[in-house]
N, CA, C and O atoms as a CHARMM CRD file, in Angstrom:
* protein
*
  288
    1    1 UNK  N      0.84900  -1.17700   0.00000 PROA 1      0.00000
    2    1 UNK  CA     0.00000   0.00000   0.00000 PROA 1      0.00000
    3    1 UNK  C      0.89200   1.23600   0.00000 PROA 1      0.00000
    4    1 UNK  O      1.84500   1.32200   0.77500 PROA 1      0.00000
    5    2 UNK  N      0.57900   2.19200  -0.87100 PROA 2      0.00000
    6    2 UNK  CA     1.36100   3.41900  -0.99400 PROA 2      0.00000
    7    2 UNK  C      0.84600   4.47000  -0.02300 PROA 2      0.00000
    8    2 UNK  O     -0.35900   4.58900   0.19800 PROA 2      0.00000
    9    3 UNK  N      1.77600   5.23500   0.56000 PROA 3      0.00000
   10    3 UNK  CA     1.40500   6.28200   1.50300 PROA 3      0.00000
   11    3 UNK  C      0.76500   7.45900   0.76000 PROA 3      0.00000
   12    3 UNK  O      1.38600   8.03400  -0.13400 PROA 3      0.00000
   13    4 UNK  N     -0.48200   7.82300   1.12500 PROA 4      0.00000
   14    4 UNK  CA    -1.10000   8.98900   0.48900 PROA 4      0.00000
   15    4 UNK  C     -0.47200  10.27300   1.02700 PROA 4      0.00000
   16    4 UNK  O     -0.17600  10.36400   2.21900 PROA 4      0.00000
   17    5 UNK  N     -0.26800  11.25300   0.16900 PROA 5      0.00000
   18    5 UNK  CA     0.27000  12.53600   0.60500 PROA 5      0.00000
   19    5 UNK  C     -0.80000  13.37500   1.29600 PROA 5      0.00000
   20    5 UNK  O     -0.51700  14.15900   2.20200 PROA 5      0.00000
   21    6 UNK  N     -2.04500  13.18500   0.83800 PROA 6      0.00000
   22    6 UNK  CA    -3.13800  14.01700   1.33400 PROA 6      0.00000
   23    6 UNK  C     -4.40700  13.18200   1.43700 PROA 6      0.00000
   24    6 UNK  O     -4.65200  12.30000   0.61400 PROA 6      0.00000
   25    7 UNK  N     -5.20700  13.46900   2.45300 PROA 7      0.00000
   26    7 UNK  CA    -6.48900  12.80500   2.62700 PROA 7      0.00000
   27    7 UNK  C     -7.55600  13.89500   2.69200 PROA 7      0.00000
   28    7 UNK  O     -7.44700  14.83200   3.48200 PROA 7      0.00000
   29    8 UNK  N     -8.58100  13.76800   1.86100 PROA 8      0.00000
   30    8 UNK  CA    -9.63200  14.77800   1.78000 PROA 8      0.00000
   31    8 UNK  C    -10.87900  14.30500   2.51000 PROA 8      0.00000
   32    8 UNK  O    -11.34900  13.18700   2.30300 PROA 8      0.00000
   33    9 UNK  N    -11.40900  15.17600   3.37300 PROA 9      0.00000
   34    9 UNK  CA   -12.68100  14.93300   4.04000 PROA 9      0.00000
   35    9 UNK  C    -13.69500  15.94400   3.53000 PROA 9      0.00000
   36    9 UNK  O    -13.39500  17.13300   3.42000 PROA 9      0.00000
   37   10 UNK  N    -14.89400  15.47300   3.21800 PROA 10     0.00000
   38   10 UNK  CA   -16.01900  16.34100   2.86400 PROA 10     0.00000
   39   10 UNK  C    -16.83000  16.53500   4.14100 PROA 10     0.00000
   40   10 UNK  O    -17.25900  15.56800   4.77000 PROA 10     0.00000
   41   11 UNK  N    -17.03400  17.79400   4.51200 PROA 11     0.00000
   42   11 UNK  CA   -17.76100  18.13100   5.73500 PROA 11     0.00000
   43   11 UNK  C    -19.12900  18.68100   5.35200 PROA 11     0.00000
   44   11 UNK  O    -19.24100  19.60500   4.54700 PROA 11     0.00000
   45   12 UNK  N    -20.16400  18.09600   5.94400 PROA 12     0.00000
   46   12 UNK  CA   -21.53100  18.56000   5.70600 PROA 12     0.00000
   47   12 UNK  C    -22.20900  18.82600   7.03700 PROA 12     0.00000
   48   12 UNK  O    -21.88100  18.20700   8.04900 PROA 12     0.00000
   49   13 UNK  N    -23.15300  19.74800   7.02900 PROA 13     0.00000
   50   13 UNK  CA   -23.94800  19.98000   8.22600 PROA 13     0.00000
   51   13 UNK  C    -24.89000  18.79900   8.42200 PROA 13     0.00000
   52   13 UNK  O    -25.51600  18.32800   7.47100 PROA 13     0.00000
   53   14 UNK  N    -24.98500  18.32800   9.65100 PROA 14     0.00000
   54   14 UNK  CA   -25.87700  17.22700   9.97400 PROA 14     0.00000
   55   14 UNK  C    -27.30600  17.74500  10.10800 PROA 14     0.00000
   56   14 UNK  O    -27.51100  18.82600  10.65900 PROA 14     0.00000
   57   15 UNK  N    -28.30000  17.00200   9.61800 PROA 15     0.00000
   58   15 UNK  CA   -29.69300  17.44500   9.75100 PROA 15     0.00000
   59   15 UNK  C    -30.10800  17.67200  11.21000 PROA 15     0.00000
   60   15 UNK  O    -30.96500  18.51000  11.49200 PROA 15     0.00000
   61   16 UNK  N    -29.49700  16.92500  12.13000 PROA 16     0.00000
   62   16 UNK  CA   -29.82800  17.05900  13.54400 PROA 16     0.00000
   63   16 UNK  C    -28.96000  18.07100  14.27000 PROA 16     0.00000
   64   16 UNK  O    -29.05500  18.20700  15.49000 PROA 16     0.00000
   65   17 UNK  N    -28.11200  18.78500  13.53300 PROA 17     0.00000
   66   17 UNK  CA   -27.18200  19.73000  14.14200 PROA 17     0.00000
   67   17 UNK  C    -25.77800  19.15600  14.15300 PROA 17     0.00000
   68   17 UNK  O    -25.60700  17.93700  14.17700 PROA 17     0.00000
   69   18 UNK  N    -24.79000  20.00300  14.13700 PROA 18     0.00000
   70   18 UNK  CA   -23.40900  19.56000  14.12500 PROA 18     0.00000
   71   18 UNK  C    -22.93000  19.28000  12.70800 PROA 18     0.00000
   72   18 UNK  O    -23.48000  19.79600  11.73400 PROA 18     0.00000
   73   19 UNK  N    -21.89300  18.45200  12.61200 PROA 19     0.00000
   74   19 UNK  CA   -21.23900  18.18500  11.32800 PROA 19     0.00000
   75   19 UNK  C    -20.94300  16.69800  11.15400 PROA 19     0.00000
   76   19 UNK  O    -20.75700  15.96300  12.12400 PROA 19     0.00000
   77   20 UNK  N    -20.90500  16.27700   9.89200 PROA 20     0.00000
   78   20 UNK  CA   -20.50900  14.91600   9.52400 PROA 20     0.00000
   79   20 UNK  C    -19.33900  15.04900   8.56100 PROA 20     0.00000
   80   20 UNK  O    -19.39400  15.82200   7.60500 PROA 20     0.00000
   81   21 UNK  N    -18.26900  14.28000   8.82200 PROA 21     0.00000
   82   21 UNK  CA   -17.08100  14.29500   7.97100 PROA 21     0.00000
   83   21 UNK  C    -16.88700  12.91100   7.36600 PROA 21     0.00000
   84   21 UNK  O    -16.87300  11.91000   8.08200 PROA 21     0.00000
   85   22 UNK  N    -16.73800  12.85900   6.03900 PROA 22     0.00000
   86   22 UNK  CA   -16.53100  11.59400   5.32300 PROA 22     0.00000
   87   22 UNK  C    -15.27800  11.72000   4.46700 PROA 22     0.00000
   88   22 UNK  O    -15.13600  12.66300   3.68800 PROA 22     0.00000
   89   23 UNK  N    -14.36700  10.75500   4.62200 PROA 23     0.00000
   90   23 UNK  CA   -13.14600  10.76000   3.81700 PROA 23     0.00000
   91   23 UNK  C    -13.45700  10.26900   2.41000 PROA 23     0.00000
   92   23 UNK  O    -14.30700   9.40000   2.21600 PROA 23     0.00000
   93   24 UNK  N    -12.75900  10.83500   1.43600 PROA 24     0.00000
   94   24 UNK  CA   -12.84900  10.32700   0.06700 PROA 24     0.00000
   95   24 UNK  C    -11.72400   9.30600  -0.08600 PROA 24     0.00000
   96   24 UNK  O    -10.54600   9.64000   0.04100 PROA 24     0.00000
   97   25 UNK  N    -12.09200   8.08800  -0.35500 PROA 25     0.00000
   98   25 UNK  CA   -11.10700   7.01200  -0.45200 PROA 25     0.00000
   99   25 UNK  C    -11.31900   6.02200   0.67100 PROA 25     0.00000
  100   25 UNK  O    -12.19600   5.16300   0.58500 PROA 25     0.00000
  101   26 UNK  N    -10.51800   6.13300   1.73700 PROA 26     0.00000
  102   26 UNK  CA   -10.68800   5.17200   2.83900 PROA 26     0.00000
  103   26 UNK  C    -12.04300   5.35600   3.51600 PROA 26     0.00000
  104   26 UNK  O    -12.61300   6.44700   3.50900 PROA 26     0.00000
  105   27 UNK  N    -12.53700   4.29700   4.08600 PROA 27     0.00000
  106   27 UNK  CA   -13.84200   4.32900   4.74100 PROA 27     0.00000
  107   27 UNK  C    -13.70300   4.89600   6.15100 PROA 27     0.00000
  108   27 UNK  O    -13.61400   4.15300   7.12800 PROA 27     0.00000
  109   28 UNK  N    -13.68700   6.23800   6.23900 PROA 28     0.00000
  110   28 UNK  CA   -13.57600   6.92500   7.52200 PROA 28     0.00000
  111   28 UNK  C    -14.69900   7.95500   7.57800 PROA 28     0.00000
  112   28 UNK  O    -14.79300   8.83400   6.72200 PROA 28     0.00000
  113   29 UNK  N    -15.54700   7.83700   8.59700 PROA 29     0.00000
  114   29 UNK  CA   -16.65200   8.77500   8.80300 PROA 29     0.00000
  115   29 UNK  C    -16.70900   9.09900  10.28900 PROA 29     0.00000
  116   29 UNK  O    -16.59000   8.20600  11.12800 PROA 29     0.00000
  117   30 UNK  N    -16.88900  10.37200  10.61400 PROA 30     0.00000
  118   30 UNK  CA   -17.04800  10.77000  12.01000 PROA 30     0.00000
  119   30 UNK  C    -17.95800  11.98100  12.07300 PROA 30     0.00000
  120   30 UNK  O    -18.24200  12.60300  11.04900 PROA 30     0.00000
  121   31 UNK  N    -18.41600  12.31900  13.26700 PROA 31     0.00000
  122   31 UNK  CA   -19.29700  13.46600  13.42800 PROA 31     0.00000
  123   31 UNK  C    -19.04900  14.13500  14.76400 PROA 31     0.00000
  124   31 UNK  O    -18.49600  13.52500  15.68000 PROA 31     0.00000
  125   32 UNK  N    -19.46200  15.39800  14.87600 PROA 32     0.00000
  126   32 UNK  CA   -19.31300  16.15300  16.12400 PROA 32     0.00000
  127   32 UNK  C    -20.29700  17.31600  16.12800 PROA 32     0.00000
  128   32 UNK  O    -20.85900  17.67800  15.09400 PROA 32     0.00000
  129   33 UNK  N    -20.49200  17.89000  17.30500 PROA 33     0.00000
  130   33 UNK  CA   -21.43900  18.99400  17.46500 PROA 33     0.00000
  131   33 UNK  C    -20.88200  20.33500  17.01100 PROA 33     0.00000
  132   33 UNK  O    -21.64300  21.21600  16.60900 PROA 33     0.00000
  133   34 UNK  N    -19.54600  20.50500  17.07200 PROA 34     0.00000
  134   34 UNK  CA   -18.96300  21.78500  16.67800 PROA 34     0.00000
  135   34 UNK  C    -17.68600  21.54700  15.86800 PROA 34     0.00000
  136   34 UNK  O    -17.14600  20.44100  15.83200 PROA 34     0.00000
  137   35 UNK  N    -17.22000  22.62000  15.21800 PROA 35     0.00000
  138   35 UNK  CA   -16.09600  22.52600  14.28300 PROA 35     0.00000
  139   35 UNK  C    -14.80200  22.06300  14.96800 PROA 35     0.00000
  140   35 UNK  O    -14.10100  21.20400  14.43200 PROA 35     0.00000
  141   36 UNK  N    -14.48200  22.61000  16.12600 PROA 36     0.00000
  142   36 UNK  CA   -13.23900  22.23400  16.82000 PROA 36     0.00000
  143   36 UNK  C    -13.26200  20.76700  17.24400 PROA 36     0.00000
  144   36 UNK  O    -12.26100  20.06400  17.10500 PROA 36     0.00000
  145   37 UNK  N    -14.38900  20.30900  17.75400 PROA 37     0.00000
  146   37 UNK  CA   -14.52200  18.89200  18.13700 PROA 37     0.00000
  147   37 UNK  C    -14.42200  18.00100  16.90800 PROA 37     0.00000
  148   37 UNK  O    -13.85400  16.91000  16.97400 PROA 37     0.00000
  149   38 UNK  N    -14.96800  18.45700  15.79300 PROA 38     0.00000
  150   38 UNK  CA   -14.91000  17.67200  14.56700 PROA 38     0.00000
  151   38 UNK  C    -13.46600  17.48400  14.11500 PROA 38     0.00000
  152   38 UNK  O    -13.08400  16.38100  13.72500 PROA 38     0.00000
  153   39 UNK  N    -12.66100  18.53500  14.16100 PROA 39     0.00000
  154   39 UNK  CA   -11.25700  18.41900  13.75700 PROA 39     0.00000
  155   39 UNK  C    -10.51300  17.40700  14.63300 PROA 39     0.00000
  156   39 UNK  O     -9.70000  16.63000  14.13200 PROA 39     0.00000
  157   40 UNK  N    -10.78900  17.41800  15.92600 PROA 40     0.00000
  158   40 UNK  CA   -10.16100  16.45300  16.84700 PROA 40     0.00000
  159   40 UNK  C    -10.60800  15.02800  16.51300 PROA 40     0.00000
  160   40 UNK  O     -9.79100  14.10700  16.50300 PROA 40     0.00000
  161   41 UNK  N    -11.88500  14.85000  16.24400 PROA 41     0.00000
  162   41 UNK  CA   -12.39700  13.51100  15.91300 PROA 41     0.00000
  163   41 UNK  C    -11.84800  13.00800  14.57700 PROA 41     0.00000
  164   41 UNK  O    -11.58900  11.81500  14.42000 PROA 41     0.00000
  165   42 UNK  N    -11.67300  13.90900  13.62600 PROA 42     0.00000
  166   42 UNK  CA   -11.07500  13.51300  12.34700 PROA 42     0.00000
  167   42 UNK  C     -9.64400  13.03800  12.57900 PROA 42     0.00000
  168   42 UNK  O     -9.24300  11.99100  12.07200 PROA 42     0.00000
  169   43 UNK  N     -8.88400  13.80300  13.33800 PROA 43     0.00000
  170   43 UNK  CA    -7.49500  13.40300  13.64000 PROA 43     0.00000
  171   43 UNK  C     -7.45700  12.04000  14.31500 PROA 43     0.00000
  172   43 UNK  O     -6.66900  11.17700  13.93000 PROA 43     0.00000
  173   44 UNK  N     -8.30200  11.84300  15.31900 PROA 44     0.00000
  174   44 UNK  CA    -8.34700  10.55700  16.02700 PROA 44     0.00000
  175   44 UNK  C     -8.73000   9.41700  15.08200 PROA 44     0.00000
  176   44 UNK  O     -8.14800   8.33400  15.14500 PROA 44     0.00000
  177   45 UNK  N     -9.70800   9.66100  14.20700 PROA 45     0.00000
  178   45 UNK  CA   -10.16100   8.62100  13.27300 PROA 45     0.00000
  179   45 UNK  C     -9.05900   8.24800  12.28500 PROA 45     0.00000
  180   45 UNK  O     -8.89200   7.07500  11.95100 PROA 45     0.00000
  181   46 UNK  N     -8.31000   9.24300  11.81800 PROA 46     0.00000
  182   46 UNK  CA    -7.20900   8.96500  10.87700 PROA 46     0.00000
  183   46 UNK  C     -6.11500   8.18200  11.57600 PROA 46     0.00000
  184   46 UNK  O     -5.57800   7.23300  11.00500 PROA 46     0.00000
  185   47 UNK  N     -5.77100   8.55800  12.80100 PROA 47     0.00000
  186   47 UNK  CA    -4.75600   7.81500  13.55700 PROA 47     0.00000
  187   47 UNK  C     -5.18800   6.36900  13.79300 PROA 47     0.00000
  188   47 UNK  O     -4.36600   5.45500  13.73200 PROA 47     0.00000
  189   48 UNK  N     -6.45800   6.16700  14.05700 PROA 48     0.00000
  190   48 UNK  CA    -6.98000   4.80800  14.27100 PROA 48     0.00000
  191   48 UNK  C     -6.97200   3.99900  12.97200 PROA 48     0.00000
  192   48 UNK  O     -6.60100   2.82500  12.96900 PROA 48     0.00000
  193   49 UNK  N     -7.38100   4.63100  11.87300 PROA 49     0.00000
  194   49 UNK  CA    -7.46200   3.93800  10.58400 PROA 49     0.00000
  195   49 UNK  C     -6.07700   3.57400  10.05300 PROA 49     0.00000
  196   49 UNK  O     -5.86600   2.47200   9.54600 PROA 49     0.00000
  197   50 UNK  N     -5.14400   4.50300  10.17400 PROA 50     0.00000
  198   50 UNK  CA    -3.77000   4.28300   9.70500 PROA 50     0.00000
  199   50 UNK  C     -2.87900   4.04700  10.92200 PROA 50     0.00000
  200   50 UNK  O     -2.10000   4.92100  11.30200 PROA 50     0.00000
  201   51 UNK  N     -2.99100   2.87300  11.52800 PROA 51     0.00000
  202   51 UNK  CA    -2.22300   2.57400  12.74200 PROA 51     0.00000
  203   51 UNK  C     -0.72000   2.67900  12.49700 PROA 51     0.00000
  204   51 UNK  O      0.01700   3.14500  13.36700 PROA 51     0.00000
  205   52 UNK  N     -0.26000   2.25300  11.32800 PROA 52     0.00000
  206   52 UNK  CA     1.15700   2.30900  10.99700 PROA 52     0.00000
  207   52 UNK  C      1.49400   3.71200  10.48100 PROA 52     0.00000
  208   52 UNK  O      0.97000   4.12500   9.44700 PROA 52     0.00000
  209   53 UNK  N      2.36000   4.45100  11.18600 PROA 53     0.00000
  210   53 UNK  CA     2.70800   5.80600  10.75600 PROA 53     0.00000
  211   53 UNK  C      3.28400   5.87100   9.34200 PROA 53     0.00000
  212   53 UNK  O      3.21200   6.91700   8.69700 PROA 53     0.00000
  213   54 UNK  N      3.84400   4.78600   8.86100 PROA 54     0.00000
  214   54 UNK  CA     4.41900   4.77500   7.51500 PROA 54     0.00000
  215   54 UNK  C      3.34700   4.95900   6.44000 PROA 54     0.00000
  216   54 UNK  O      3.66600   5.33600   5.31200 PROA 54     0.00000
  217   55 UNK  N      2.08500   4.70000   6.77300 PROA 55     0.00000
  218   55 UNK  CA     1.01100   4.79100   5.79100 PROA 55     0.00000
  219   55 UNK  C      0.07400   5.97500   6.02500 PROA 55     0.00000
  220   55 UNK  O     -0.89100   6.14300   5.28000 PROA 55     0.00000
  221   56 UNK  N      0.33500   6.79400   7.03600 PROA 56     0.00000
  222   56 UNK  CA    -0.52100   7.96000   7.31300 PROA 56     0.00000
  223   56 UNK  C     -0.26600   9.08000   6.30900 PROA 56     0.00000
  224   56 UNK  O      0.87200   9.30400   5.89600 PROA 56     0.00000
  225   57 UNK  N     -1.32600   9.78000   5.91900 PROA 57     0.00000
  226   57 UNK  CA    -1.14100  10.92500   5.02000 PROA 57     0.00000
  227   57 UNK  C     -0.44700  12.07300   5.76400 PROA 57     0.00000
  228   57 UNK  O     -0.56900  12.21100   6.98200 PROA 57     0.00000
  229   58 UNK  N      0.27600  12.88100   5.00300 PROA 58     0.00000
  230   58 UNK  CA     0.95300  14.04400   5.59600 PROA 58     0.00000
  231   58 UNK  C     -0.02800  15.17400   5.87300 PROA 58     0.00000
  232   58 UNK  O      0.12900  15.91600   6.84200 PROA 58     0.00000
  233   59 UNK  N     -1.04100  15.30300   5.01900 PROA 59     0.00000
  234   59 UNK  CA    -1.97800  16.42400   5.10100 PROA 59     0.00000
  235   59 UNK  C     -3.41100  15.88900   5.13000 PROA 59     0.00000
  236   59 UNK  O     -3.75100  14.95600   4.40300 PROA 59     0.00000
  237   60 UNK  N     -4.23700  16.48600   5.97200 PROA 60     0.00000
  238   60 UNK  CA    -5.67100  16.20600   5.97800 PROA 60     0.00000
  239   60 UNK  C     -6.35800  17.49500   5.55200 PROA 60     0.00000
  240   60 UNK  O     -6.25100  18.51900   6.22600 PROA 60     0.00000
  241   61 UNK  N     -7.06300  17.43500   4.42800 PROA 61     0.00000
  242   61 UNK  CA    -7.75700  18.61500   3.89800 PROA 61     0.00000
  243   61 UNK  C     -9.25000  18.48400   4.21100 PROA 61     0.00000
  244   61 UNK  O     -9.84800  17.42600   4.01500 PROA 61     0.00000
  245   62 UNK  N     -9.83700  19.57500   4.69700 PROA 62     0.00000
  246   62 UNK  CA   -11.25900  19.60100   5.01800 PROA 62     0.00000
  247   62 UNK  C    -11.97500  20.48200   3.99200 PROA 62     0.00000
  248   62 UNK  O    -11.61400  21.64000   3.78300 PROA 62     0.00000
  249   63 UNK  N    -12.99000  19.90900   3.36500 PROA 63     0.00000
  250   63 UNK  CA   -13.77000  20.64000   2.35400 PROA 63     0.00000
  251   63 UNK  C    -15.20400  20.73900   2.87300 PROA 63     0.00000
  252   63 UNK  O    -15.93500  19.74800   2.89700 PROA 63     0.00000
  253   64 UNK  N    -15.59600  21.94300   3.28700 PROA 64     0.00000
  254   64 UNK  CA   -16.93700  22.15300   3.84000 PROA 64     0.00000
  255   64 UNK  C    -17.93900  22.39800   2.71400 PROA 64     0.00000
  256   64 UNK  O    -17.70500  23.20900   1.81800 PROA 64     0.00000
  257   65 UNK  N    -19.06000  21.68000   2.78300 PROA 65     0.00000
  258   65 UNK  CA   -20.13200  21.80700   1.79800 PROA 65     0.00000
  259   65 UNK  C    -21.38100  22.27300   2.53800 PROA 65     0.00000
  260   65 UNK  O    -21.76100  21.71100   3.56500 PROA 65     0.00000
  261   66 UNK  N    -22.00800  23.31000   1.99600 PROA 66     0.00000
  262   66 UNK  CA   -23.22900  23.81600   2.62400 PROA 66     0.00000
  263   66 UNK  C    -24.30300  23.97300   1.55000 PROA 66     0.00000
  264   66 UNK  O    -24.12800  24.72000   0.58800 PROA 66     0.00000
  265   67 UNK  N    -25.39900  23.27100   1.72300 PROA 67     0.00000
  266   67 UNK  CA   -26.54000  23.41600   0.82700 PROA 67     0.00000
  267   67 UNK  C    -27.43400  24.52200   1.36900 PROA 67     0.00000
  268   67 UNK  O    -27.77900  24.54300   2.55000 PROA 67     0.00000
  269   68 UNK  N    -27.79600  25.43100   0.49000 PROA 68     0.00000
  270   68 UNK  CA   -28.67900  26.50600   0.88200 PROA 68     0.00000
  271   68 UNK  C    -29.60000  26.83200  -0.28900 PROA 68     0.00000
  272   68 UNK  O    -29.16600  26.83400  -1.44100 PROA 68     0.00000
  273   69 UNK  N    -30.85000  27.10200  -0.00100 PROA 69     0.00000
  274   69 UNK  CA   -31.81500  27.38200  -1.04200 PROA 69     0.00000
  275   69 UNK  C    -32.38700  28.77800  -0.83200 PROA 69     0.00000
  276   69 UNK  O    -32.60300  29.21700   0.29700 PROA 69     0.00000
  277   70 UNK  N    -32.62500  29.45400  -1.93300 PROA 70     0.00000
  278   70 UNK  CA   -33.26500  30.76200  -1.91200 PROA 70     0.00000
  279   70 UNK  C    -34.59800  30.67400  -2.62900 PROA 70     0.00000
  280   70 UNK  O    -34.67400  30.16000  -3.74500 PROA 70     0.00000
  281   71 UNK  N    -35.63400  31.16400  -2.00500 PROA 71     0.00000
  282   71 UNK  CA   -36.94300  31.18900  -2.64800 PROA 71     0.00000
  283   71 UNK  C    -37.11000  32.53400  -3.36200 PROA 71     0.00000
  284   71 UNK  O    -36.82400  33.58900  -2.79600 PROA 71     0.00000
  285   72 UNK  N    -37.57000  32.47900  -4.59300 PROA 72     0.00000
  286   72 UNK  CA   -37.78800  33.71300  -5.35300 PROA 72     0.00000
  287   72 UNK  C    -39.26500  33.96800  -5.54900 PROA 72     0.00000
  288   72 UNK  O    -39.64300  34.96400  -6.16700 PROA 72     0.00000
């Protein structure tokens, strides 16, 4: 397995409040009530998923997505 340089997470607002983060590629999903807690949970999830430091990505990129509708 090749070491990824970067791991991308898509962040969406949860319907019940808070945020849901899903990695593109590896099967890593986590959630939290606020942005700071979410970043900590993402870090913990990546460390758990990539137990061997030789395979951990150097960079974790967070891409926030927000759906919003305007009525005309």
